[in-house]
TORKOL-4160 file (C-alpha; in steps of 0.2 Angstrom, whole numbers, padded with zeros to 4 digits, m for minus):
388
<pt num="1" X="0290" Y="0272" Z="0354"/>
<pt num="2" X="0290" Y="0257" Z="0366"/>
<pt num="3" X="0293" Y="0240" Z="0361"/>
<pt num="4" X="0275" Y="0235" Z="0366"/>
<pt num="5" X="0268" Y="0247" Z="0354"/>
<pt num="6" X="0277" Y="0238" Z="0339"/>
<pt num="7" X="0273" Y="0221" Z="0346"/>
<pt num="8" X="0254" Y="0226" Z="0346"/>
<pt num="9" X="0255" Y="0233" Z="0329"/>
<pt num="10" X="0264" Y="0217" Z="0322"/>
<pt num="11" X="0251" Y="0206" Z="0330"/>
<pt num="12" X="0237" Y="0216" Z="0323"/>
<pt num="13" X="0244" Y="0215" Z="0305"/>
<pt num="14" X="0246" Y="0196" Z="0307"/>
<pt num="15" X="0228" Y="0194" Z="0312"/>
<pt num="16" X="0223" Y="0204" Z="0297"/>
<pt num="17" X="0233" Y="0193" Z="0285"/>
<pt num="18" X="0226" Y="0177" Z="0293"/>
<pt num="19" X="0208" Y="0184" Z="0292"/>
<pt num="20" X="0211" Y="0188" Z="0273"/>
<pt num="21" X="0219" Y="0171" Z="0269"/>
<pt num="22" X="0204" Y="0163" Z="0278"/>
<pt num="23" X="0191" Y="0173" Z="0268"/>
<pt num="24" X="0200" Y="0169" Z="0251"/>
<pt num="25" X="0201" Y="0150" Z="0256"/>
<pt num="26" X="0182" Y="0151" Z="0260"/>
<pt num="27" X="0178" Y="0158" Z="0243"/>
<pt num="28" X="0188" Y="0145" Z="0234"/>
<pt num="29" X="0179" Y="0131" Z="0242"/>
<pt num="30" X="0165" Y="0125" Z="0230"/>
<pt num="31" X="0147" Y="0125" Z="0237"/>
<pt num="32" X="0139" Y="0108" Z="0237"/>
<pt num="33" X="0128" Y="0105" Z="0222"/>
<pt num="34" X="0109" Y="0108" Z="0224"/>
<pt num="35" X="0099" Y="0092" Z="0226"/>
<pt num="36" X="0091" Y="0087" Z="0210"/>
<pt num="37" X="0072" Y="0089" Z="0210"/>
<pt num="38" X="0063" Y="0072" Z="0207"/>
<pt num="39" X="0055" Y="0069" Z="0191"/>
<pt num="40" X="0037" Y="0075" Z="0192"/>
<pt num="41" X="0025" Y="0061" Z="0195"/>
<pt num="42" X="0012" Y="0057" Z="0181"/>
<pt num="43" X="m0003" Y="0048" Z="0186"/>
<pt num="44" X="m0009" Y="0032" Z="0178"/>
<pt num="45" X="m0025" Y="0041" Z="0173"/>
<pt num="46" X="m0015" Y="0054" Z="0164"/>
<pt num="47" X="m0005" Y="0041" Z="0155"/>
<pt num="48" X="m0022" Y="0033" Z="0150"/>
<pt num="49" X="m0027" Y="0050" Z="0142"/>
<pt num="50" X="m0011" Y="0051" Z="0133"/>
<pt num="51" X="m0013" Y="0033" Z="0126"/>
<pt num="52" X="m0031" Y="0037" Z="0121"/>
<pt num="53" X="m0025" Y="0053" Z="0112"/>
<pt num="54" X="m0011" Y="0044" Z="0103"/>
<pt num="55" X="m0024" Y="0031" Z="0097"/>
<pt num="56" X="m0036" Y="0045" Z="0091"/>
<pt num="57" X="m0022" Y="0054" Z="0082"/>
<pt num="58" X="m0017" Y="0038" Z="0073"/>
<pt num="59" X="m0035" Y="0036" Z="0067"/>
<pt num="60" X="m0037" Y="0054" Z="0061"/>
<pt num="61" X="m0021" Y="0053" Z="0052"/>
<pt num="62" X="m0027" Y="0037" Z="0044"/>
<pt num="63" X="m0043" Y="0044" Z="0038"/>
<pt num="64" X="m0035" Y="0059" Z="0030"/>
<pt num="65" X="m0022" Y="0048" Z="0021"/>
<pt num="66" X="m0035" Y="0036" Z="0016"/>
<pt num="67" X="m0045" Y="0051" Z="0008"/>
<pt num="68" X="m0030" Y="0056" Z="m0001"/>
<pt num="69" X="m0026" Y="0039" Z="m0007"/>
<pt num="70" X="m0044" Y="0036" Z="m0013"/>
<pt num="71" X="m0044" Y="0052" Z="m0023"/>
<pt num="72" X="m0028" Y="0047" Z="m0033"/>
<pt num="73" X="m0034" Y="0029" Z="m0035"/>
<pt num="74" X="m0050" Y="0035" Z="m0042"/>
<pt num="75" X="m0041" Y="0044" Z="m0055"/>
<pt num="76" X="m0031" Y="0027" Z="m0059"/>
<pt num="77" X="m0047" Y="0017" Z="m0060"/>
<pt num="78" X="m0055" Y="0030" Z="m0071"/>
<pt num="79" X="m0040" Y="0029" Z="m0083"/>
<pt num="80" X="m0040" Y="0010" Z="m0083"/>
<pt num="81" X="m0058" Y="0010" Z="m0088"/>
<pt num="82" X="m0055" Y="0023" Z="m0102"/>
<pt num="83" X="m0040" Y="0013" Z="m0109"/>
<pt num="84" X="m0051" Y="m0003" Z="m0109"/>
<pt num="85" X="m0064" Y="0005" Z="m0119"/>
<pt num="86" X="m0052" Y="0015" Z="m0131"/>
<pt num="87" X="m0039" Y="0001" Z="m0133"/>
<pt num="88" X="m0041" Y="m0016" Z="m0127"/>
<pt num="89" X="m0060" Y="m0020" Z="m0131"/>
<pt num="90" X="m0058" Y="m0013" Z="m0149"/>
<pt num="91" X="m0042" Y="m0023" Z="m0151"/>
<pt num="92" X="m0049" Y="m0039" Z="m0145"/>
<pt num="93" X="m0065" Y="m0039" Z="m0154"/>
<pt num="94" X="m0058" Y="m0033" Z="m0171"/>
<pt num="95" X="m0059" Y="m0046" Z="m0185"/>
<pt num="96" X="m0041" Y="m0047" Z="m0189"/>
<pt num="97" X="m0037" Y="m0049" Z="m0170"/>
<pt num="98" X="m0049" Y="m0064" Z="m0170"/>
<pt num="99" X="m0040" Y="m0071" Z="m0185"/>
<pt num="100" X="m0023" Y="m0069" Z="m0177"/>
<pt num="101" X="m0030" Y="m0077" Z="m0161"/>
<pt num="102" X="m0036" Y="m0092" Z="m0172"/>
<pt num="103" X="m0018" Y="m0094" Z="m0179"/>
<pt num="104" X="m0011" Y="m0093" Z="m0161"/>
<pt num="105" X="m0023" Y="m0106" Z="m0155"/>
<pt num="106" X="m0018" Y="m0118" Z="m0169"/>
<pt num="107" X="0000" Y="m0115" Z="m0165"/>
<pt num="108" X="m0003" Y="m0119" Z="m0147"/>
<pt num="109" X="m0012" Y="m0135" Z="m0152"/>
<pt num="110" X="0002" Y="m0140" Z="m0163"/>
<pt num="111" X="0015" Y="m0137" Z="m0150"/>
<pt num="112" X="0004" Y="m0146" Z="m0137"/>
<pt num="113" X="0002" Y="m0161" Z="m0148"/>
<pt num="114" X="m0017" Y="m0158" Z="m0152"/>
<pt num="115" X="m0031" Y="m0167" Z="m0144"/>
<pt num="116" X="m0044" Y="m0180" Z="m0148"/>
<pt num="117" X="m0063" Y="m0182" Z="m0147"/>
<pt num="118" X="m0074" Y="m0169" Z="m0141"/>
<pt num="119" X="m0061" Y="m0156" Z="m0138"/>
<pt num="120" X="m0059" Y="m0158" Z="m0119"/>
<pt num="121" X="m0042" Y="m0166" Z="m0120"/>
<pt num="122" X="m0026" Y="m0159" Z="m0111"/>
<pt num="123" X="m0020" Y="m0151" Z="m0127"/>
<pt num="124" X="m0036" Y="m0140" Z="m0127"/>
<pt num="125" X="m0033" Y="m0136" Z="m0109"/>
<pt num="126" X="m0015" Y="m0131" Z="m0112"/>
<pt num="127" X="m0021" Y="m0120" Z="m0127"/>
<pt num="128" X="m0033" Y="m0111" Z="m0116"/>
<pt num="129" X="m0020" Y="m0107" Z="m0103"/>
<pt num="130" X="m0008" Y="m0101" Z="m0115"/>
<pt num="131" X="m0021" Y="m0090" Z="m0124"/>
<pt num="132" X="m0027" Y="m0083" Z="m0107"/>
<pt num="133" X="m0009" Y="m0079" Z="m0103"/>
<pt num="134" X="m0007" Y="m0070" Z="m0119"/>
<pt num="135" X="m0023" Y="m0060" Z="m0116"/>
<pt num="136" X="m0017" Y="m0055" Z="m0099"/>
<pt num="137" X="0000" Y="m0049" Z="m0106"/>
<pt num="138" X="m0010" Y="m0038" Z="m0119"/>
<pt num="139" X="m0021" Y="m0031" Z="m0106"/>
<pt num="140" X="m0006" Y="m0026" Z="m0095"/>
<pt num="141" X="0003" Y="m0018" Z="m0110"/>
<pt num="142" X="m0012" Y="m0009" Z="m0117"/>
<pt num="143" X="m0021" Y="m0004" Z="m0100"/>
<pt num="144" X="m0012" Y="m0007" Z="m0084"/>
<pt num="145" X="0005" Y="m0001" Z="m0088"/>
<pt num="146" X="0000" Y="0015" Z="m0097"/>
<pt num="147" X="m0012" Y="0019" Z="m0082"/>
<pt num="148" X="0002" Y="0016" Z="m0070"/>
<pt num="149" X="0013" Y="0028" Z="m0079"/>
<pt num="150" X="0001" Y="0042" Z="m0075"/>
<pt num="151" X="m0004" Y="0036" Z="m0057"/>
<pt num="152" X="0007" Y="0022" Z="m0050"/>
<pt num="153" X="m0002" Y="0012" Z="m0035"/>
<pt num="154" X="0016" Y="0009" Z="m0028"/>
<pt num="155" X="0019" Y="0028" Z="m0028"/>
<pt num="156" X="0001" Y="0031" Z="m0020"/>
<pt num="157" X="0006" Y="0019" Z="m0006"/>
<pt num="158" X="0022" Y="0028" Z="m0002"/>
<pt num="159" X="0014" Y="0045" Z="m0003"/>
<pt num="160" X="m0001" Y="0040" Z="0008"/>
<pt num="161" X="0010" Y="0032" Z="0021"/>
<pt num="162" X="0021" Y="0047" Z="0021"/>
<pt num="163" X="0006" Y="0059" Z="0024"/>
<pt num="164" X="0000" Y="0047" Z="0038"/>
<pt num="165" X="0017" Y="0048" Z="0047"/>
<pt num="166" X="0018" Y="0067" Z="0045"/>
<pt num="167" X="0000" Y="0071" Z="0052"/>
<pt num="168" X="0003" Y="0059" Z="0066"/>
<pt num="169" X="0020" Y="0067" Z="0071"/>
<pt num="170" X="0011" Y="0084" Z="0070"/>
<pt num="171" X="m0002" Y="0079" Z="0082"/>
<pt num="172" X="0010" Y="0070" Z="0094"/>
<pt num="173" X="0020" Y="0086" Z="0095"/>
<pt num="174" X="0008" Y="0095" Z="0107"/>
<pt num="175" X="0003" Y="0081" Z="0118"/>
<pt num="176" X="0016" Y="0083" Z="0132"/>
<pt num="177" X="0011" Y="0101" Z="0135"/>
<pt num="178" X="m0008" Y="0097" Z="0134"/>
<pt num="179" X="m0007" Y="0084" Z="0147"/>
<pt num="180" X="0007" Y="0091" Z="0158"/>
<pt num="181" X="0019" Y="0077" Z="0154"/>
<pt num="182" X="0038" Y="0080" Z="0154"/>
<pt num="183" X="0044" Y="0078" Z="0136"/>
<pt num="184" X="0058" Y="0066" Z="0141"/>
<pt num="185" X="0045" Y="0054" Z="0149"/>
<pt num="186" X="0033" Y="0056" Z="0134"/>
<pt num="187" X="0047" Y="0052" Z="0122"/>
<pt num="188" X="0051" Y="0036" Z="0132"/>
<pt num="189" X="0033" Y="0032" Z="0130"/>
<pt num="190" X="0035" Y="0033" Z="0111"/>
<pt num="191" X="0051" Y="0023" Z="0111"/>
<pt num="192" X="0042" Y="0009" Z="0120"/>
<pt num="193" X="0028" Y="0008" Z="0106"/>
<pt num="194" X="0032" Y="m0002" Z="0091"/>
<pt num="195" X="0027" Y="0006" Z="0074"/>
<pt num="196" X="0035" Y="m0006" Z="0062"/>
<pt num="197" X="0038" Y="m0025" Z="0066"/>
<pt num="198" X="0052" Y="m0034" Z="0057"/>
<pt num="199" X="0047" Y="m0046" Z="0044"/>
<pt num="200" X="0061" Y="m0058" Z="0049"/>
<pt num="201" X="0073" Y="m0059" Z="0064"/>
<pt num="202" X="0086" Y="m0051" Z="0053"/>
<pt num="203" X="0075" Y="m0036" Z="0047"/>
<pt num="204" X="0075" Y="m0019" Z="0055"/>
<pt num="205" X="0061" Y="m0013" Z="0066"/>
<pt num="206" X="0056" Y="0004" Z="0072"/>
<pt num="207" X="0047" Y="0012" Z="0087"/>
<pt num="208" X="0035" Y="0026" Z="0086"/>
<pt num="209" X="0048" Y="0038" Z="0092"/>
<pt num="210" X="0060" Y="0032" Z="0077"/>
<pt num="211" X="0046" Y="0034" Z="0065"/>
<pt num="212" X="0040" Y="0052" Z="0069"/>
<pt num="213" X="0058" Y="0059" Z="0072"/>
<pt num="214" X="0066" Y="0052" Z="0056"/>
<pt num="215" X="0068" Y="0066" Z="0043"/>
<pt num="216" X="0064" Y="0061" Z="0030"/>
<pt num="217" X="0055" Y="0046" Z="0035"/>
<pt num="218" X="0061" Y="0037" Z="0020"/>
<pt num="219" X="0078" Y="0035" Z="0027"/>
<pt num="220" X="0073" Y="0025" Z="0041"/>
<pt num="221" X="0078" Y="0007" Z="0037"/>
<pt num="222" X="0063" Y="m0002" Z="0044"/>
<pt num="223" X="0051" Y="0010" Z="0034"/>
<pt num="224" X="0061" Y="0007" Z="0018"/>
<pt num="225" X="0060" Y="m0012" Z="0021"/>
<pt num="226" X="0041" Y="m0011" Z="0024"/>
<pt num="227" X="0038" Y="m0001" Z="0008"/>
<pt num="228" X="0049" Y="m0014" Z="m0002"/>
<pt num="229" X="0039" Y="m0028" Z="0005"/>
<pt num="230" X="0022" Y="m0020" Z="0000"/>
<pt num="231" X="0030" Y="m0017" Z="m0018"/>
<pt num="232" X="0034" Y="m0035" Z="m0020"/>
<pt num="233" X="0016" Y="m0041" Z="m0017"/>
<pt num="234" X="0008" Y="m0027" Z="m0028"/>
<pt num="235" X="0009" Y="m0036" Z="m0045"/>
<pt num="236" X="0000" Y="m0051" Z="m0038"/>
<pt num="237" X="m0014" Y="m0040" Z="m0031"/>
<pt num="238" X="m0016" Y="m0032" Z="m0048"/>
<pt num="239" X="m0014" Y="m0047" Z="m0059"/>
<pt num="240" X="m0025" Y="m0059" Z="m0049"/>
<pt num="241" X="m0042" Y="m0052" Z="m0053"/>
<pt num="242" X="m0037" Y="m0050" Z="m0071"/>
<pt num="243" X="m0031" Y="m0068" Z="m0073"/>
<pt num="244" X="m0047" Y="m0074" Z="m0064"/>
<pt num="245" X="m0059" Y="m0065" Z="m0075"/>
<pt num="246" X="m0050" Y="m0067" Z="m0092"/>
<pt num="247" X="m0047" Y="m0085" Z="m0090"/>
<pt num="248" X="m0066" Y="m0089" Z="m0094"/>
<pt num="249" X="m0065" Y="m0077" Z="m0109"/>
<pt num="250" X="m0050" Y="m0086" Z="m0115"/>
<pt num="251" X="m0058" Y="m0103" Z="m0113"/>
<pt num="252" X="m0074" Y="m0098" Z="m0123"/>
<pt num="253" X="m0063" Y="m0089" Z="m0136"/>
<pt num="254" X="m0051" Y="m0104" Z="m0138"/>
<pt num="255" X="m0066" Y="m0117" Z="m0140"/>
<pt num="256" X="m0075" Y="m0105" Z="m0152"/>
<pt num="257" X="m0059" Y="m0103" Z="m0162"/>
<pt num="258" X="m0056" Y="m0122" Z="m0163"/>
<pt num="259" X="m0073" Y="m0124" Z="m0170"/>
<pt num="260" X="m0070" Y="m0110" Z="m0183"/>
<pt num="261" X="m0054" Y="m0118" Z="m0188"/>
<pt num="262" X="m0063" Y="m0134" Z="m0192"/>
<pt num="263" X="m0075" Y="m0125" Z="m0203"/>
<pt num="264" X="m0061" Y="m0114" Z="m0211"/>
<pt num="265" X="m0051" Y="m0130" Z="m0213"/>
<pt num="266" X="m0066" Y="m0138" Z="m0223"/>
<pt num="267" X="m0067" Y="m0123" Z="m0234"/>
<pt num="268" X="m0048" Y="m0123" Z="m0238"/>
<pt num="269" X="m0049" Y="m0141" Z="m0242"/>
<pt num="270" X="m0064" Y="m0138" Z="m0254"/>
<pt num="271" X="m0054" Y="m0123" Z="m0262"/>
<pt num="272" X="m0039" Y="m0134" Z="m0264"/>
<pt num="273" X="m0049" Y="m0148" Z="m0273"/>
<pt num="274" X="m0057" Y="m0136" Z="m0285"/>
<pt num="275" X="m0041" Y="m0127" Z="m0289"/>
<pt num="276" X="m0038" Y="m0112" Z="m0300"/>
<pt num="277" X="m0048" Y="m0096" Z="m0301"/>
<pt num="278" X="m0064" Y="m0105" Z="m0294"/>
<pt num="279" X="m0054" Y="m0111" Z="m0279"/>
<pt num="280" X="m0048" Y="m0093" Z="m0276"/>
<pt num="281" X="m0066" Y="m0087" Z="m0277"/>
<pt num="282" X="m0071" Y="m0100" Z="m0265"/>
<pt num="283" X="m0058" Y="m0095" Z="m0252"/>
<pt num="284" X="m0062" Y="m0077" Z="m0253"/>
<pt num="285" X="m0080" Y="m0081" Z="m0252"/>
<pt num="286" X="m0077" Y="m0091" Z="m0236"/>
<pt num="287" X="m0067" Y="m0076" Z="m0229"/>
<pt num="288" X="m0081" Y="m0064" Z="m0233"/>
<pt num="289" X="m0094" Y="m0074" Z="m0225"/>
<pt num="290" X="m0082" Y="m0075" Z="m0209"/>
<pt num="291" X="m0081" Y="m0056" Z="m0209"/>
<pt num="292" X="m0099" Y="m0054" Z="m0211"/>
<pt num="293" X="m0103" Y="m0066" Z="m0197"/>
<pt num="294" X="m0090" Y="m0058" Z="m0186"/>
<pt num="295" X="m0098" Y="m0041" Z="m0189"/>
<pt num="296" X="m0115" Y="m0048" Z="m0183"/>
<pt num="297" X="m0107" Y="m0056" Z="m0168"/>
<pt num="298" X="m0096" Y="m0041" Z="m0163"/>
<pt num="299" X="m0108" Y="m0031" Z="m0152"/>
<pt num="300" X="m0112" Y="m0046" Z="m0141"/>
<pt num="301" X="m0093" Y="m0050" Z="m0140"/>
<pt num="302" X="m0090" Y="m0032" Z="m0135"/>
<pt num="303" X="m0104" Y="m0033" Z="m0122"/>
<pt num="304" X="m0097" Y="m0049" Z="m0115"/>
<pt num="305" X="m0079" Y="m0043" Z="m0114"/>
<pt num="306" X="m0085" Y="m0026" Z="m0106"/>
<pt num="307" X="m0094" Y="m0035" Z="m0092"/>
<pt num="308" X="m0079" Y="m0046" Z="m0089"/>
<pt num="309" X="m0067" Y="m0031" Z="m0088"/>
<pt num="310" X="m0080" Y="m0022" Z="m0076"/>
<pt num="311" X="m0080" Y="m0037" Z="m0065"/>
<pt num="312" X="m0061" Y="m0038" Z="m0065"/>
<pt num="313" X="m0059" Y="m0019" Z="m0062"/>
<pt num="314" X="m0071" Y="m0019" Z="m0047"/>
<pt num="315" X="m0061" Y="m0033" Z="m0040"/>
<pt num="316" X="m0045" Y="m0024" Z="m0042"/>
<pt num="317" X="m0052" Y="m0008" Z="m0034"/>
<pt num="318" X="m0057" Y="m0019" Z="m0019"/>
<pt num="319" X="m0040" Y="m0027" Z="m0017"/>
<pt num="320" X="m0030" Y="m0011" Z="m0020"/>
<pt num="321" X="m0041" Y="0002" Z="m0011"/>
<pt num="322" X="m0055" Y="m0006" Z="0000"/>
<pt num="323" X="m0044" Y="m0020" Z="0008"/>
<pt num="324" X="m0031" Y="m0012" Z="0019"/>
<pt num="325" X="m0021" Y="m0028" Z="0020"/>
<pt num="326" X="m0017" Y="m0029" Z="0002"/>
<pt num="327" X="m0019" Y="m0012" Z="m0005"/>
<pt num="328" X="m0012" Y="0006" Z="m0005"/>
<pt num="329" X="m0016" Y="0008" Z="0013"/>
<pt num="330" X="m0007" Y="m0008" Z="0019"/>
<pt num="331" X="0008" Y="0002" Z="0025"/>
<pt num="332" X="m0003" Y="0013" Z="0036"/>
<pt num="333" X="m0013" Y="m0002" Z="0042"/>
<pt num="334" X="0003" Y="m0010" Z="0048"/>
<pt num="335" X="0009" Y="0005" Z="0058"/>
<pt num="336" X="m0008" Y="0009" Z="0065"/>
<pt num="337" X="m0010" Y="m0009" Z="0070"/>
<pt num="338" X="0007" Y="m0010" Z="0079"/>
<pt num="339" X="0003" Y="0006" Z="0088"/>
<pt num="340" X="m0014" Y="0000" Z="0094"/>
<pt num="341" X="m0007" Y="m0017" Z="0099"/>
<pt num="342" X="0004" Y="m0007" Z="0111"/>
<pt num="343" X="m0009" Y="0005" Z="0117"/>
<pt num="344" X="m0024" Y="m0007" Z="0118"/>
<pt num="345" X="m0042" Y="m0002" Z="0113"/>
<pt num="346" X="m0044" Y="0017" Z="0114"/>
<pt num="347" X="m0061" Y="0025" Z="0117"/>
<pt num="348" X="m0057" Y="0042" Z="0109"/>
<pt num="349" X="m0067" Y="0046" Z="0094"/>
<pt num="350" X="m0058" Y="0053" Z="0079"/>
<pt num="351" X="m0061" Y="0071" Z="0074"/>
<pt num="352" X="m0069" Y="0076" Z="0057"/>
<pt num="353" X="m0055" Y="0079" Z="0045"/>
<pt num="354" X="m0057" Y="0090" Z="0029"/>
<pt num="355" X="m0057" Y="0089" Z="0014"/>
<pt num="356" X="m0065" Y="0072" Z="0011"/>
<pt num="357" X="m0062" Y="0064" Z="m0005"/>
<pt num="358" X="m0075" Y="0051" Z="m0010"/>
<pt num="359" X="m0071" Y="0035" Z="m0018"/>
<pt num="360" X="m0081" Y="0028" Z="m0033"/>
<pt num="361" X="m0096" Y="0017" Z="m0027"/>
<pt num="362" X="m0099" Y="0000" Z="m0035"/>
<pt num="363" X="m0117" Y="m0007" Z="m0035"/>
<pt num="364" X="m0121" Y="m0022" Z="m0024"/>
<pt num="365" X="m0104" Y="m0021" Z="m0015"/>
<pt num="366" X="m0103" Y="m0020" Z="0004"/>
<pt num="367" X="m0091" Y="m0007" Z="0010"/>
<pt num="368" X="m0075" Y="m0014" Z="0017"/>
<pt num="369" X="m0074" Y="m0010" Z="0036"/>
<pt num="370" X="m0055" Y="m0008" Z="0040"/>
<pt num="371" X="m0059" Y="m0007" Z="0059"/>
<pt num="372" X="m0064" Y="m0025" Z="0059"/>
<pt num="373" X="m0046" Y="m0029" Z="0056"/>
<pt num="374" X="m0039" Y="m0021" Z="0072"/>
<pt num="375" X="m0036" Y="m0033" Z="0086"/>
<pt num="376" X="m0029" Y="m0024" Z="0100"/>
<pt num="377" X="m0024" Y="m0036" Z="0114"/>
<pt num="378" X="m0013" Y="m0027" Z="0127"/>
<pt num="379" X="m0010" Y="m0010" Z="0134"/>
<pt num="380" X="0006" Y="m0003" Z="0141"/>
<pt num="381" X="0005" Y="m0005" Z="0160"/>
<pt num="382" X="0001" Y="0011" Z="0171"/>
<pt num="383" X="0018" Y="0009" Z="0180"/>
<pt num="384" X="0027" Y="0009" Z="0163"/>
<pt num="385" X="0045" Y="0015" Z="0167"/>
<pt num="386" X="0043" Y="0031" Z="0156"/>
<pt num="387" X="0029" Y="0036" Z="0167"/>
<pt num="388" X="0029" Y="0044" Z="0184"/>
């Protein structure tokens, strides 16, 4: 074969090798990344609908949690009334309790230096205050503490607030799909809404996103701090109505017992002057007359105390249940107010929620309207960064 043939064959092979190398290098070169699609635009009207749905979901969750709390507190109040009838009223109106209270009033007067004249001195006032404090302690030990061992208002507060958060989280879960909003944008919306405001600059706060994504919610520092603040004020809420209603009872009792001490003091002096068996008979006779007089006065004393306790219990119910600023719904109200302050006034109406648990009604009492306490003042702007 000629040299030209081999030269042609060599050039052909070389061309094939070069073509192969170029094809390999072409495969190894990375393709440019595809351009990222822009985030879908969400209109201001869609965000408005989302905001309205969040506000409505909060109301529905509140109403369900309120029904739950009222049912439990109804049981607590029923037990308070039962213990008052079964324990405190019989104890207070008993003859020997009244004698013991006479001794305590005398002891208080001795410790306070007594008083002069018509019994309106500072010593009597101090005796009344100390007797009222003693009666409040007895009422707490005989009624409030046993009732709270069965149903604790602090526990009701925590359970109702947990239920509110759980129901709210469930309703928020389906909103992005329902409104066609990307979940990432919806979550940014939740992060921009405050749910728990810090009580002090150093205290923790939390967004709505933090609240509904914490499992369990009790581990969220801001939530635990909120419940702790509510617990601190609970004793004042319960003790206040009792103190206000028992103080007049204590004043009347103290003045009556002071008068009785003067009479019994005269009988004791007469018995000491007579002496011997005749003096003993005189003392026993005075005690017998006191017991008979007490038995005659006891029904009126019971009725008076019962009316006073009914008034105190009604006031406790209003402060613990009807008033969301001080009662077992205070945690829910704090969170709901924070949400509505961020969203502004929403027009969506809450859906009916079952089952409904009715609270006891008190005659001549106007229902407490929790919606009067909402003060939404501002709305997230339509061009909020989480939106489109």
